[in-house]
C-alpha positions in Angstrom: 95.6 -37.8 -60.6 93.1 -36.8 -62.7 92.1 -33.0 -61.7 88.3 -32.7 -60.7 87.0 -30.6 -63.2 85.9 -27.3 -61.4 81.6 -26.4 -61.6 81.2 -23.4 -63.4 79.2 -20.9 -62.2 76.6 -19.6 -64.2 75.7 -15.9 -64.5 72.6 -15.1 -63.1 71.1 -11.8 -64.4 71.6 -8.8 -62.7 69.9 -8.2 -59.7 68.4 -4.8 -61.0 67.0 -6.0 -64.5 65.7 -8.9 -61.8 63.9 -6.3 -60.0 63.2 -4.7 -63.1 60.9 -7.6 -64.6 59.2 -8.2 -61.4 57.8 -4.6 -61.3 57.0 -5.0 -64.9 55.3 -8.0 -64.2 52.9 -6.9 -61.0 52.4 -3.8 -63.0 50.8 -6.1 -66.2 48.9 -8.6 -63.7 47.4 -5.7 -62.0 45.8 -3.7 -65.0 44.5 -7.3 -65.5 43.1 -7.5 -63.3 41.5 -4.1 -63.1 40.4 -5.0 -66.1 38.7 -8.0 -65.3 37.0 -6.7 -62.2 36.3 -3.4 -64.6 34.1 -6.0 -66.7 32.5 -7.8 -63.9 31.4 -4.9 -62.3 29.9 -3.9 -65.5 28.5 -7.4 -66.4 26.8 -7.5 -63.0 23.6 -5.8 -62.5 24.4 -6.4 -58.7 28.0 -4.7 -58.9 26.6 -1.8 -60.4 24.0 -1.7 -58.2 24.6 -2.1 -55.0 28.0 -0.4 -53.6 29.7 -2.6 -51.4 26.8 -5.1 -51.7 24.2 -3.2 -49.7 21.2 -3.2 -50.9 18.9 -0.7 -52.0 18.3 2.4 -49.2 21.0 0.8 -47.2 24.7 1.2 -47.0 28.0 0.8 -45.7 30.8 2.9 -44.5 34.2 2.5 -43.2 35.2 -0.3 -41.8 31.5 -1.5 -40.3 30.4 -4.9 -41.3 26.8 -4.0 -41.2 24.8 -2.4 -43.5 22.4 0.3 -42.2 19.3 2.6 -43.8 19.8 5.8 -45.1 19.7 8.4 -42.4 16.1 10.2 -42.1 15.6 13.8 -41.2 15.4 12.8 -37.3 18.8 11.2 -37.5 20.5 13.4 -39.7 19.6 16.3 -36.8 20.5 14.2 -33.8 23.5 12.7 -35.2 25.2 14.5 -38.3 27.5 17.3 -36.5 28.6 20.7 -39.1 32.4 21.4 -39.0 33.0 23.7 -41.5 31.9 25.2 -45.0 33.6 23.2 -47.8 32.2 24.7 -50.9 29.4 26.7 -52.3 27.8 26.9 -55.6 24.5 27.9 -57.4 22.6 25.3 -55.7 24.0 24.1 -52.6 26.0 24.9 -49.9 28.4 21.8 -48.5 29.7 21.2 -45.0 32.1 18.2 -43.9 30.5 17.2 -40.8 31.0 13.8 -38.5 28.8 10.8 -37.5 29.4 8.7 -35.5 33.3 9.5 -35.8 33.1 9.2 -39.5 33.6 12.3 -42.3 30.7 13.0 -44.1 29.4 15.5 -46.2 26.2 17.1 -45.6 24.6 18.9 -48.5 21.9 21.9 -48.5 19.9 24.5 -50.8 21.1 27.6 -50.7 18.0 28.9 -53.2 14.6 28.3 -53.1 14.3 29.1 -56.7 16.2 25.9 -57.3 14.9 23.3 -55.1 14.1 21.4 -58.6 17.3 21.0 -59.7 18.5 19.9 -55.4 15.6 17.5 -55.5 16.5 16.2 -58.9 19.6 15.9 -58.3 19.0 13.2 -55.0 15.8 11.3 -56.9 19.0 10.7 -59.3 21.1 10.2 -56.3 19.3 7.5 -55.4 18.3 5.9 -58.3 22.0 6.0 -59.3 23.6 4.2 -56.2 26.7 2.3 -57.6 30.1 1.8 -57.8 30.4 5.0 -60.6 28.3 7.3 -58.0 28.7 8.9 -54.6 27.9 6.7 -51.4 24.5 8.5 -50.2 23.9 8.0 -46.8 20.6 9.9 -45.9 18.6 12.4 -46.7 15.9 14.8 -45.6 13.3 16.8 -48.1 11.8 19.0 -46.1 14.7 20.4 -44.9 16.4 20.2 -49.0 19.5 18.5 -46.6 21.5 14.8 -48.7 23.9 13.3 -46.8 26.6 11.6 -48.4 30.1 10.1 -48.1 33.4 12.2 -47.5 36.4 11.7 -49.9 39.2 13.3 -48.7 40.9 14.2 -52.4 38.1 16.4 -53.2 37.2 16.6 -56.4 39.4 16.2 -59.9 39.8 19.7 -59.9 42.8 19.2 -57.7 44.3 15.7 -59.5 47.3 17.5 -60.3 48.0 18.8 -57.3 47.4 16.0 -55.6 49.8 13.5 -57.4 53.0 16.4 -56.8 52.4 15.6 -53.1 54.9 12.9 -52.2 52.5 10.2 -50.5 51.4 10.4 -54.2 53.6 11.1 -56.6 54.2 6.7 -56.9 50.7 7.2 -58.7 52.2 9.8 -61.1 52.3 7.2 -64.3 50.7 7.0 -67.8 49.0 3.9 -66.9 47.4 5.2 -63.5 46.2 8.4 -65.4 44.9 6.1 -68.1 42.7 3.9 -65.4 41.3 7.2 -64.4 40.2 8.3 -68.0 39.0 4.7 -68.2 37.0 5.0 -64.4 35.7 8.4 -66.1 34.4 6.9 -69.6 33.2 3.8 -67.5 30.8 6.6 -65.9 29.5 8.1 -69.0 28.7 5.1 -70.4 26.6 4.0 -67.5 25.1 7.2 -67.2 24.0 7.0 -70.5 23.3 2.8 -70.4 21.2 3.7 -66.8 18.7 1.9 -65.1 16.4 4.8 -65.9 17.9 5.4 -69.2 19.9 7.4 -71.6 20.7 10.0 -69.2 23.2 13.6 -70.7 25.5 15.0 -68.5 24.6 19.0 -68.9 26.8 19.9 -66.2 29.3 20.2 -68.7 30.3 23.1 -70.9 33.5 23.2 -70.0 36.4 21.6 -68.0 36.8 23.0 -65.1 32.8 22.4 -64.2 33.5 18.0 -65.6 35.7 17.7 -63.1 34.2 19.6 -60.5 31.5 17.0 -60.6 33.5 14.2 -60.2 35.8 13.2 -56.5 39.0 11.4 -56.6 38.9 8.3 -54.0 41.6 7.7 -51.5 42.3 4.2 -53.8 42.2 6.6 -56.9 39.1 5.8 -58.6 36.5 8.3 -59.8 32.8 8.8 -58.5 30.2 11.2 -60.4 28.9 13.8 -57.3 27.1 16.1 -58.7 23.8 15.0 -60.8 21.9 17.9 -60.2 21.2 18.3 -64.3 20.9 14.9 -65.9 18.2 14.8 -68.5 16.8 12.1 -70.1 17.1 11.1 -73.9 14.7 8.8 -75.4 15.0 8.3 -79.2 12.5 6.0 -79.6 10.0 8.4 -78.9 11.7 11.4 -80.1 12.4 12.3 -76.5 15.4 14.7 -76.9 17.1 17.6 -74.7 18.8 21.0 -74.4 21.1 21.6 -70.8 20.0 25.3 -69.9 18.1 27.9 -72.1 20.9 30.3 -72.0 23.4 30.2 -75.4 26.4 28.1 -75.2 29.3 28.7 -76.9 33.1 27.6 -77.2 35.1 24.6 -78.7 34.7 22.5 -76.1 30.7 22.3 -76.5 29.0 19.7 -78.6 28.9 22.0 -82.4 25.2 21.0 -82.2 24.6 22.4 -78.5 25.7 26.3 -80.1 24.2 28.4 -81.7 23.3 27.0 -85.7 21.5 30.1 -86.9 24.4 32.8 -87.0 25.6 36.4 -85.2 23.0 38.3 -87.0 20.1 35.6 -85.4 19.5 36.4 -81.8 20.0 33.7 -79.5 16.5 32.6 -78.7 15.8 28.9 -77.1 12.6 28.5 -78.6 13.8 28.1 -81.9 17.4 26.5 -80.4 17.1 22.4 -81.4 17.5 19.4 -79.2 20.5 17.2 -79.1 21.1 13.6 -77.1 23.9 12.5 -75.5 26.1 12.5 -78.3 27.4 15.1 -76.6 28.8 13.7 -73.6 31.3 12.0 -76.6 32.5 15.3 -78.0 34.1 15.8 -74.5 36.0 13.0 -73.8 39.1 13.5 -76.3 39.3 17.0 -74.4 38.4 15.5 -70.7 41.3 12.8 -70.8 44.0 15.2 -72.4 43.4 16.0 -68.8 43.7 13.1 -67.5 46.9 11.5 -69.1 48.9 15.3 -68.5 52.6 15.6 -69.3 54.3 12.4 -67.7 56.7 10.0 -69.6 54.3 7.6 -71.8 51.6 9.9 -71.6 52.1 11.2 -75.6 52.7 7.3 -76.4 48.9 6.9 -75.3 47.4 9.8 -76.6 49.0 8.4 -80.2 47.3 5.1 -79.5 43.7 6.4 -78.6 44.3 8.9 -82.1 41.3 7.9 -83.6 39.0 7.0 -81.4 39.0 10.7 -80.1 39.0 12.0 -83.8 35.8 9.7 -84.0 34.7 11.2 -81.3 34.9 14.9 -82.7 33.3 14.0 -85.7 30.6 17.4 -85.8 27.4 14.5 -87.0 26.2 13.2 -83.6 25.5 9.8 -85.0 28.7 9.0 -86.2 30.6 9.5 -83.2 31.3 6.3 -81.2 29.1 5.1 -78.5 30.9 5.2 -74.3 30.8 1.6 -74.4 33.2 1.9 -77.6 35.6 4.0 -76.4 35.3 2.5 -73.0 36.5 -1.2 -75.4 39.1 0.6 -77.0 40.6 2.9 -74.2 40.9 -1.0 -71.8 42.5 -2.7 -74.7 45.3 0.1 -74.9 45.7 0.1 -71.8 46.8 -3.9 -72.4 48.7 -3.3 -75.3 50.7 -0.8 -74.2 51.7 -2.6 -71.0 52.2 -5.7 -72.8 54.9 -3.7 -74.8 56.5 -2.5 -71.9 56.6 -5.6 -70.3 57.8 -7.7 -72.9 61.2 -6.5 -73.6 62.5 -7.0 -70.3 60.8 -10.8 -70.0 62.8 -11.0 -73.9 66.3 -9.7 -72.2 66.1 -12.0 -69.2 65.5 -15.1 -70.9 
């Protein structure tokens, strides 16, 4: 009798390799989806201008489907309940509050001499409502009160502490951190090409001050929160800006923001030359360095960003790249590095 040949078992890849490849492919798809949505939002006036697709003067909060009009003085006084003070700065005091079982943030002016700064911040908050800016829920000019959405993770000052909480440790990766840096540069790009014109982020004289101006959302995105100091640049009409009336020092601020006449000449604000939005560009490498942290892979990201960051640090502001050019580079680096991570696993499986 003829012996029937036994079917030979085809060796299958180890389960660990299959799982690793699946994770890498999901990672790549997530990154590509992130870049696609970022591009879509960035090119769509509606998505830029209307958070959660509500028309101007309206908001949507939580799981509520309908848009509500910004709360008036009467509605704030009647419906908003303060819970506790969670912060205080030179201009305002901030209270964690409650509105219709939703946590919200109530900001109130504390120094009447700074009311113009407070009202300027409100004006900017109203005009710049978008996916980049904290959501406005209501305001009362006569009481110098602003109501905004609450984000429990707080400002970017606490980013590293948040990423060490067990719940968020899975977010503490180079690609997630690079995505936060992309969010930050997207905000700078938005301010430099805003509906109001080219705006400069003046509350940014040191890293800690910069981080305090931004919020970290629960789904790990970045929002700008403090818009009290956003002067307008108009190069065509020769309109430049100065961030305050005091002397600025240190390596964090751009060279053109420092007193140019040496220590022998006392600082005089009238003699201090104005400047443009390229001061924001100078600071991007330092802020991004904070975002990247010291996790595995972050040094590789820094290496890929070296050239664009070196360009940001050019002494001549005119030679620095635009925020859009930096954003494009960041997105390309994210896509490139995730592809490099995914491809070796793919080759092993073939």
